[in-house]
N, C-alpha and C positions, 0 to 999 in steps of 0.2 A: 504493498501499499505506500501509496507516497505521504513522501511530510511537507512540514513548513522548511525543512531542510533540503530537501529537494528543487526551491523554488528559483535558487539561484539570493542576486541585490534585488531589495524589495525596496531600496532608497529610491525616493521623490512615486515611485507604482501608485496604482489608484488597488488597494486591496481590496475586494467584495469576499467580506467574509457572515457565513450561516454559524446563528447561532444563537441556541434553547433560553430564550429568554420567556419562555411562558408559565411567569410565577402568577401565586395562590394574590388576589386582592382581596382590600375591605373598601369595598370604594378605591380613594384615590390611592391607598395606605400598602403595600406589598408588607404583606405579614411572613413572607421566609426567601429571603435575597440569593439562599444556595447555589443558582442555577446563574445569577448573575458572576458572585466568585468565584465559580468555576471557570469562568472564563476568562478571566483577569488575566492567569500567566501566559497565554496564546495574543490578547491585546497590547500586553505590555512590552513582550517584543514584537510585535508589529511597529509597536511607536518608539521602540530605537532605534528600530532599524531604520526610523526615517519612511513609511509608509504610511500612506494616505488611506484611512483604517473609513469603511463604506459598512456597514454592520445589517444586514437581513435579515430578522426575525420574528416570530407570530404571536399574538394573544392572545387565547382564549377560542373560539370559533362562530367568526361573523359570517360565516359561510358566503365569503362572497363578495359582500357588501360594504358600504362606509356605517363605520359603525362610531361614533364616540366612546363609549362604553368603553371595547375593545382599542383605545389609543395605545400607543409604547409611550408617551409621556412619562409615565410613573417609573416608567423602566427606564429611560436614557437620562432622568434626571439621576436615581441611585448609579447609577455606571459613572454620571460624572464624578458624584461625590466619591466613589472608588478609583477615579482614575486622577482626582485633583486636573479636569480640564473639560471645559463645554463640549458635551455631545451634541451634536446640532443636529436638531432631528425635522429630519424636511414634514411637508405638509400633507404628501402620497409619497405613492410607493415607485412610483415609472415614470412620472409626468413634469413638472415644468418646476417643480419645487425641488425633486429630486435632484434631476440635472441640474439647476445653479444650487444648491447647496452643496452635490459636489462638485463642480467648478470651483466654489470659494475656499475649497478645502487646500492648509499650510499640510506641509510636512509634515508628521507625526499629531496630524488631525481626525480630529474622528468625525462622522457623522452617521446617524439613524434612517434608515427609512423609515415610513409608516409601517404598520401589522401587513405584511405580505399576503397576508388572506383576506384582506379586503379587496386582494384581487381575483376573478372569479375562475381564472386561468393556472394560482396555483397550488389545488388541489386538484384541477381535471383532469379525467377520466380518461379526454381523448391527447393523444399525443401532441397533435400538431398545433392543440391552444396551450397546453404545458412549454411547447418548447417555441413558438411564438412570444411568452411573457418571457422565455429563457434567455431569448435574442435580445432583448429589451434591461433584463437583469446587465447581462454582459456588456451593451456599452456601456454603461457604467462605473469598467474595473475592469483592469488586465491583468487580473490574479484573482482568481478563486480559490480560499481558505473553506473548507467544513468544517466547522468546528459545535457543532449544537448536534449531540448528541441523539438526544432523544428525538428527536426525526429522523436520524438513518436509516429508519425501516420505512420509509414512505417512498414512493418516485411521486414528488413535489417536484415544481418549477424549480424553487432554491434550495435548494439541495440535490436533484437527481439533474437537471435537464440542462442547468451551467454549469456543473461540471465540463461538461460534452464541449462546452464550447472555449473556455479558456485553457489557463495552464492550472491546474489546482492537486489542493493538496492537503493529508493533512494535520488539522493544528493539535498544539499540545493535550488539549481533551479527550476529541474523538480517538489520539493514537493511546492516553492512557487507556480507556475504558477498551477501547480493543483488547489493549496487556491483559487486562484485568480478566476480560471473560474466556480470550484463550486458557489463561491458568485454572480455570473452572473448567473448563472441559477439556483441556488436554493433557494437562498434568497437575492434578489437583494430586495436592498432600492429603492423607489417609489416616485418620477416618474423616469422608467427607460427608456433610449434613446439609440437609436443602428445606428450609423453613418455609412454606408458602399458607397465603393466607388471604385475606382478601374478600371481597364477596358474592362473585360466583364461578366456579365450580368450573367452569364453561371457558372461562377466559385462559386457566390453567390447564387444562388438560390434554393441548402437545407437547407443553415441556414434561408435563408428570410423566410423558411416554418416554420419551429422552432422557429423561432424567433417573429412567429405574435405570439405566444402563451404565450410567457414572457416578453417581451416588449413591451411599450404601445405605444412609437412615432420612426417608422424608417423612418430617413433620407440619401437619397437615391443620392450621387451625381457622378462624375467621369465617365470615360463612358459608366458605366451600365444606367447612369440615362437617355441616349436617346431611352434606349430599352422602356422603361415606358412612356416616351414622347411620341414615336413611334406611343405604345395601346392605345394614347389620339387623334390620331385621327392629330398628330404634325406633321409637316417638318420638318426632323432633317438634313440635306442638307446632306453631305459625313462625318459626324461622326459616329463615332464607334456606331455599329446595328449588337444585334443577332437578327436574321429574325425569326428565329426558335422559338424563344423567347417572340414574343410580344402577346400572346397567354396568355401564362401563366402567367406570367407578369398585363396582364388589370387581371386576374382570380384574381391574388393576389389586386389589391385593390379594387375589389368587397369582399373579403376573410376581408382583416383589417376595410372597411366598416359594413362592419353586426354583425364582433367580437365587434365594436365601440375603435375601434386600429386605428391610424395616420400616415399616410406613406406618406410623405412630401416631392416631388420631385422640383427643380428648378423653381422659375420664368422669371428669366434671366443668358442668356449665351453670355462667352468672347469668338466672334467668329474671324475667320480667312479664310483665303481665300488657303493660303497655309502655311502647317507644316512647323515650322521653327523659329529659336530666334528674327525672328526681324519683322515678323508680315507681312501685316498690322492688325492688330486688332482692334478691338471693343465691344460694347455694343449691344444687343438687346434680345426682350422679346422671350419668348419660340414659341411663335407666330408665330414671322419673321425674321426665320431662312433663308434665302437664300438659292436653293437648290444647289448652286454650292459651300456652306461654311461649317467648318465643326466647332462645334464646341469640346475645348478644357480646358474650366473649368467654372464654373457657377460664375455667373454674383455678383455684388455686393449685390442689393437687395436679393440675396438669398444667400449670406455670412452674412447678416443681418438677417435673418429669423433663418437660421441656428445657427448661433451666439444664439440668445435670448434662443431656445428652449433649448439649450445646457447649458448656463450658468443656469437654473428654473430646470435641472434636480440633480436628488440623487446619479443617477450612470450612466455614459455613455461611451460603447464600440463603440472603432473606429476604424475602417479599411478599408485601403482604398483609397488613395487622391482624392480629391476635383478634377481635373485637372492633368497636366503635368508640376507639379510642377521642371521638372529641369530646365524648361525654365522661366524666371524669369518673364517673359510677362503673363504666365497662371499658377502661386505658389499660385495669390490673393487668391484663396476658398480655399487653403486646408493650409494658414500661420492662417486663419480668424475662420476653426474649431478649427486649432492646440492652437488659441490666447485664443481660446471659453474655452476649454477644463484647460490651465491653469487657467482661473476667474472665472471656476465653484467649488461650494462649497462640490462638490458633490465626488465621486469616480471615478478614472478618470479610467481608460484600452486604450493603446492603441495597436489594437494589433497585433504588428510586420509587418514584412516584406517590401513594399515600406510605408508606415504607418509612421516606424520608420526612415527608413532611410531619408522621409522629415521633421519631427520633428528636428532633427539634422541636414539636409544641411540649413533649414528654421533659424537655431540659438538659438533654443530655450534647454533647458538642462534638462537629464532626469529627475531630480529630481523634476519639475514644472509639472510631472504627476503623480497619484495615480500609476501605475504600466505601463510598456514600455515592454510585450512580447516580447520574443526573436522567436515565434514562428505564422510566420502568416497563414500558411495550418492548423500546429495541432490545433493553437484554434479554426481557424473557425472549423474544424469536432470533434472535442471538443463541441461546439453550437451546430452542428446539430446533436448532440444527438447521433456519432458513437464512438464505443469499439476503442480505438487506442490501436496497438496492446502492443508496448514498455513498456505501463501504464501496461495492463492486466497483461502481465506475470510481472509484480511484484508485483501485489498482493496475499492474503498469501488463 
């Protein structure tokens, strides 16, 4: 895969860089700036090399329409604070404002185009439509750098098509993410434990299938756990359930047993009669979930078992919270898993998305983990063994 070092001298060059700045907002306030901080090493290097930096990024799902709610203005402001310089935000993506903003850039200057998803061609399934937009992006730059790992699994104009039109390479963030994932898939130190949570089992099925070949233990929590419990004939009440996948996960349990692998499921659950921050909440065995109650977190016995398994591992990958961590009553399981990762002597990877948001919301620091990925979906697809378009296009 081509890298920043393969692009030659960048002094005075217009470097078009795709970042992933899809950060959570509360109004105009960024509540987690981890993705912005992750881009700083590449941006700092480009500035030090005298490049003219033009950032492409998205925020939310504006679906090809200009929507002030999804403006990158808060991101430009926060990034400017980190860089110690003004980040000039264009008022459009490839229009007159973008062209004028780029033309005014000095060496070492930083500009940001408005949300690329304001352009309907960005996510188009029509190759020709995407390529037409990519050509407009390419007119703004001399070189393309891919540093938005969270979008490399998407065949989009600012990720894939523009890389075909300009000399291109991976930034430090993308290169680091790929190195970590290769370590997980090709040469993991063992025991290798994978912790999977989150709401829907269907989102994780393909990765479970592939991980049964590489991991030693799979730990299951979150909403997806109830589909596994249902496959064992247990009552799961009104908990999240993917009824269509019950037989599939039963097959995974048999497959793991035959291969000498371990799939760990909850032994107790924190349940509630009504979803909300005030409960009521109680802990029950997985054999005692009432038909009209729902599980919203793993229980303390499960958390202790999972923590013990994690701390004994040499490699741990975690994707997906153990419960509804946004509500304090149901955050204990996720906090226990996060704490166990920080206490592990092994190589620990938090797989982006809700897991990354959870560890920060619960007060853990990034440096307490071996690596926090910036791309949950991209990480999972890589672990599934899929070809990621945004990476494939950077290969020689």
